C-alpha positions as CSV (number, residue, x, y, z in Angstrom):
1,M,92.6,118.8,-15.0
2,L,94.7,116.0,-13.5
3,L,98.3,115.8,-14.8
4,Q,100.2,112.6,-13.9
5,A,103.9,112.2,-14.3
6,C,104.8,108.7,-15.7
7,V,108.4,108.9,-14.9
8,N,110.2,105.7,-16.2
9,G,108.0,102.9,-17.6
10,A,109.4,99.7,-18.8
11,R,112.3,101.4,-20.6
12,D,115.8,100.3,-20.3
13,P,117.8,102.6,-18.0
14,V,120.4,103.3,-20.7
15,E,117.8,105.2,-22.8
16,H,118.0,108.4,-20.7
17,P,120.2,109.8,-17.9
18,W,117.1,110.0,-15.6
19,L,116.1,106.4,-16.2
20,S,117.9,104.3,-13.6
21,A,117.8,101.1,-11.6
22,D,118.5,103.3,-8.6
23,A,115.2,104.3,-7.0
24,S,116.6,107.4,-5.5
25,V,117.7,108.8,-8.9
26,V,114.2,108.3,-10.4
27,A,112.6,109.6,-7.2
28,E,114.6,112.8,-7.4
29,D,113.4,113.4,-11.0
30,A,109.8,112.5,-10.0
31,A,110.0,115.2,-7.3
32,R,111.2,117.7,-9.8
33,A,108.2,116.8,-12.0
34,V,105.9,117.4,-9.1
35,D,107.6,120.7,-8.4
36,A,107.0,121.6,-12.0
37,G,103.2,120.9,-11.7
38,A,102.5,117.2,-11.8
39,Q,99.9,116.1,-9.3
40,E,100.6,112.3,-9.2
41,V,103.5,110.0,-10.0
42,H,103.3,106.7,-11.9
43,V,106.4,104.6,-11.5
44,H,107.7,101.2,-12.5
45,P,109.7,99.6,-9.7
46,K,112.9,98.0,-10.9
47,N,115.1,95.2,-9.7
48,A,118.9,95.5,-9.4
49,R,119.2,94.7,-13.2
50,G,116.9,97.6,-14.1
51,Q,113.9,95.3,-15.1
52,D,110.3,96.0,-14.0
53,S,109.5,94.1,-10.8
54,L,106.5,93.4,-8.7
55,A,108.6,91.8,-5.9
56,A,107.8,93.2,-2.5
57,P,111.3,94.5,-1.7
58,D,111.6,96.3,-5.0
59,V,108.1,97.8,-4.8
60,S,108.7,98.9,-1.2
61,R,112.0,100.5,-2.1
62,W,110.7,102.5,-5.0
63,V,107.4,103.6,-3.5
64,A,109.2,104.7,-0.3
65,A,111.8,106.6,-2.3
66,V,109.2,108.6,-4.3
67,R,107.2,109.3,-1.1
68,A,110.4,110.5,0.7
69,A,111.3,112.7,-2.2
70,Q,107.8,114.3,-2.5
71,P,105.6,113.5,0.6
72,G,101.9,113.6,0.2
73,V,101.8,113.0,-3.6
74,P,99.8,110.0,-4.7
75,V,102.1,107.3,-6.1
76,G,101.0,104.6,-8.5
77,V,102.8,101.5,-9.9
78,T,102.4,99.0,-12.7
79,T,101.1,95.5,-12.4
80,G,102.1,94.6,-16.0
81,A,102.2,91.0,-16.9
82,W,105.7,91.4,-18.5
83,A,107.0,91.9,-14.9
84,E,105.5,88.6,-13.8
85,P,103.7,86.6,-16.5
86,D,102.4,83.9,-14.1
87,V,99.1,85.1,-12.7
88,E,99.4,83.2,-9.4
89,R,102.9,84.5,-8.8
90,R,101.7,88.0,-9.7
91,L,98.9,87.8,-7.2
92,A,101.3,86.5,-4.5
93,A,103.7,89.3,-5.2
94,I,100.9,91.9,-4.8
95,G,99.7,90.2,-1.6
96,S,103.2,90.5,-0.1
97,W,103.7,94.3,-0.7
98,T,104.6,96.0,2.6
99,E,104.8,99.6,1.2
100,A,101.6,99.7,-0.7
101,P,101.2,102.3,-3.4
102,D,98.1,104.6,-3.5
103,H,97.0,103.1,-6.8
104,A,98.1,100.6,-9.4
105,S,97.4,100.2,-13.1
106,V,95.9,97.0,-14.4
107,N,96.0,96.2,-18.1
108,W,92.6,94.6,-18.9
109,H,93.8,92.9,-22.1
110,E,96.2,90.8,-19.9
111,V,95.2,87.4,-18.5
112,G,94.2,87.6,-14.9
113,A,93.2,91.3,-14.9
114,D,90.0,90.8,-12.8
115,E,91.9,88.8,-10.2
116,V,94.8,91.3,-10.0
117,A,92.3,94.2,-9.7
118,A,90.3,92.4,-7.0
119,S,93.5,91.6,-5.1
120,L,94.5,95.3,-5.2
121,L,91.1,96.5,-4.0
122,R,91.1,94.0,-1.1
123,R,94.4,95.7,0.0
124,G,92.9,99.2,-0.2
125,I,94.9,100.0,-3.3
126,A,93.0,101.9,-6.0
127,V,92.9,100.6,-9.5
128,E,93.5,102.3,-12.8
129,A,91.9,100.3,-15.5
130,G,94.2,100.3,-18.6
131,L,92.3,99.9,-21.8
132,W,93.9,100.2,-25.2
133,D,91.9,97.9,-27.5
134,A,88.4,96.4,-28.0
135,S,89.3,93.1,-26.5
136,G,90.5,94.7,-23.2
137,F,87.4,96.9,-23.2
138,E,85.1,93.9,-23.5
139,V,86.8,92.1,-20.6
140,W,86.6,95.3,-18.5
141,K,83.0,95.8,-19.5
142,R,82.1,92.4,-17.9
143,S,84.3,92.7,-14.9
144,P,82.7,92.5,-11.5
145,V,85.1,95.2,-10.2
146,R,84.5,97.6,-13.2
147,G,82.6,100.1,-11.1
148,E,85.2,100.1,-8.3
149,C,88.0,101.5,-10.5
150,L,89.6,104.8,-9.6
151,R,89.7,105.8,-13.3
152,V,90.1,104.4,-16.8
153,L,93.4,104.8,-18.6
154,I,92.7,104.9,-22.3
155,E,96.0,104.2,-23.9
156,L,96.5,105.0,-27.5
157,P,99.3,103.1,-29.3
158,D,102.2,104.6,-31.3
159,E,100.0,105.2,-34.4
160,P,99.7,107.9,-37.0
161,A,98.2,111.2,-35.9
162,E,95.4,111.0,-38.5
163,T,93.8,107.9,-36.8
164,L,94.2,109.1,-33.1
165,R,91.0,111.1,-32.7
166,A,88.8,108.4,-34.2
167,H,90.4,105.7,-32.0
168,A,90.2,107.9,-28.8
169,E,86.6,109.1,-29.3
170,A,85.4,105.6,-29.9
171,M,87.0,104.3,-26.8
172,I,85.8,107.2,-24.7
173,A,82.3,106.9,-25.9
174,H,82.2,103.2,-25.0
175,V,83.6,103.8,-21.6
176,R,81.0,106.5,-21.0
177,L,78.2,104.2,-22.0
178,E,79.2,101.7,-19.3
179,E,80.4,104.1,-16.6
180,P,79.2,107.7,-17.3
181,D,80.8,109.2,-14.2
182,M,84.1,107.4,-14.1
183,P,87.1,109.6,-14.7
184,I,89.2,109.0,-17.8
185,L,92.9,109.6,-18.3
186,L,93.9,109.7,-21.9
187,H,97.4,109.2,-23.1
188,G,99.6,108.1,-26.0
189,E,103.1,106.8,-26.4
190,E,106.1,107.7,-28.6
191,R,104.9,109.6,-31.6
192,S,101.3,109.7,-30.4
193,T,102.2,111.2,-27.0
194,W,101.9,114.9,-27.7
195,P,98.9,114.7,-30.2
196,V,97.0,112.6,-27.6
197,F,98.0,114.9,-24.8
198,D,96.6,117.9,-26.7
199,L,93.4,115.9,-27.4
200,A,93.0,115.1,-23.7
201,V,93.3,118.8,-22.9
202,E,90.7,119.6,-25.6
203,L,88.3,117.0,-24.2
204,G,88.8,118.1,-20.6
205,L,90.2,114.7,-19.6
206,A,93.0,113.8,-17.2
207,A,96.4,113.3,-18.9
208,R,99.9,112.1,-18.2
209,I,103.3,112.9,-19.5
210,G,106.8,111.6,-18.7
211,L,109.7,109.6,-19.9
212,E,107.6,106.4,-20.0
213,D,105.6,107.7,-22.9
214,T,108.1,109.8,-24.7
215,L,111.8,110.9,-24.6
216,L,111.1,113.9,-26.8
217,L,109.7,117.4,-26.5
218,P,107.1,118.4,-29.0
219,D,109.7,119.9,-31.3
220,G,111.5,116.6,-31.5
221,S,114.4,117.5,-29.3
222,P,115.4,115.3,-26.4
223,A,113.7,116.0,-23.1
224,P,116.1,116.8,-20.4
225,G,113.9,115.0,-17.9
226,N,110.4,114.5,-16.6
227,A,110.2,118.1,-15.2
228,A,110.8,119.5,-18.6
229,L,108.1,117.4,-20.1
230,V,105.7,118.5,-17.4
231,R,106.5,122.2,-17.9
232,V,105.9,121.9,-21.6
233,A,102.6,120.0,-21.0
234,L,101.4,122.7,-18.6
235,E,102.2,125.4,-21.2
236,R,100.1,123.5,-23.8
237,M,97.2,123.3,-21.3
238,R,97.0,127.1,-20.8
239,G,94.4,128.9,-22.8
240,V,92.7,125.8,-24.1
241,S,88.9,125.6,-23.4
242,P,87.8,122.0,-23.0
243,R,85.0,121.0,-25.4
244,A,81.8,119.1,-24.5
245,R,82.2,115.6,-23.1
246,P,81.8,112.9,-25.8
247,E,78.7,111.4,-24.1
248,A,76.9,114.7,-24.9
249,L,77.1,113.8,-28.6
250,P,74.4,111.7,-30.2
251,R,74.7,108.2,-28.8
252,H,73.8,106.5,-32.0
253,R,77.0,107.6,-33.6
254,Y,79.0,105.5,-31.1
255,G,76.4,103.1,-29.7
256,V,74.0,101.0,-31.6
257,E,75.4,101.6,-35.1
258,Y,78.9,101.6,-33.9
259,G,78.3,98.3,-32.1
260,K,77.1,96.7,-35.3
261,A,80.5,97.3,-36.7
262,L,82.2,95.4,-34.0
263,G,80.9,91.9,-34.8
264,S,83.7,89.3,-35.0
265,R,82.7,88.2,-38.4
266,G,83.6,91.6,-39.7
267,R,87.2,91.5,-38.5
268,S,90.3,90.7,-40.5
269,E,93.1,88.6,-39.1
270,E,95.1,91.8,-38.5
271,G,92.4,93.1,-36.3
272,G,90.9,95.8,-38.7
273,A,87.6,95.6,-40.4
274,S,87.5,93.1,-43.2
275,P,87.3,94.2,-46.8
276,L,83.7,92.8,-46.9
277,L,82.6,94.8,-43.9
278,R,84.2,97.9,-45.3
279,R,82.4,97.4,-48.6
280,R,79.1,96.8,-46.8
281,L,79.5,99.9,-44.6
282,A,80.3,102.0,-47.6
283,E,76.9,101.0,-49.0
284,V,74.9,102.1,-45.9
285,P,73.7,105.7,-46.0
286,G,75.4,107.8,-43.2
287,S,77.8,104.9,-42.4
288,S,81.0,106.9,-42.6
289,V,81.1,107.3,-38.8
290,V,80.5,103.6,-38.3
291,H,83.2,102.8,-40.8
292,R,85.6,105.2,-39.2
293,Y,85.1,104.0,-35.6
294,G,84.6,100.4,-36.5
295,L,88.2,100.4,-37.9
296,A,89.4,102.5,-35.0
297,L,88.9,99.9,-32.3
298,H,89.9,96.8,-34.2
299,V,93.5,97.5,-34.8
300,S,94.7,95.5,-31.8
301,G,96.4,92.7,-33.6
302,R,98.7,95.1,-35.5
303,F,99.4,97.3,-32.5
304,L,100.0,94.3,-30.2
305,R,103.1,93.4,-32.2
306,N,104.4,97.0,-32.1
307,R,103.2,98.3,-28.8
308,L,105.8,99.2,-26.1
309,Q,105.1,98.0,-22.6
310,S,103.4,100.6,-20.4
């Protein structure tokens, strides 16, 4: 099972002692995380003000620092639109990178995702497809570069634990229907981080852990750093037998019937299923799964307002 260390994210450096605008500081902590058992590093390059940056000098400095601290370990970066909202400037920045990462994440709910992914692939940089809602999934589903992605990142928002499994299994099943053999990395953020990590282990999926996703250990105490998070994650992985992959379950639970619940006429303005759709689903025999998963994917409007950048 792949375990990736997501070492800083878009967080402000003041949030934790190991979060810094100094690449060497974060690289040192990333190396500790790898020594603790992480197999890859995902890092957000920063400018001198500690803000996420796609500028070539910043990306080169940060990627080189992580590689120097831990040679041979794959290093990935973000291409998040918050770092450069203008698509053309984002593409120009990627085209100017001189120290290219091994892979980069592309959020498919963002404008320009196909172009960004294609630009990365032309440069020989692998693409992690970030999916966290139905709208992003639909764009990725139609993408001409969908099949060329290294893996899919299914990102679950900071949501209550009781809704996580439904949300995750619905997204996983839909990805499997489109790309049955594509690896999936499942992760959460903030309060969903540890429940989603445990779910990834249970399902036999790749996972990630780090200060980008959470500043806390499972018991709610502050994490000393990324290495501590990785060590706890590995402890939670031991002795867990992954269950069958979701695509082995009956497809009708997630496919045809579930698809019927995704019609735009059934959505509310907040992104969830409308009251009318919920009433109609309740009247259909055996529709509880459709009801459950129909609600699970269509929460993007609510989460978009609350979601932290990743």
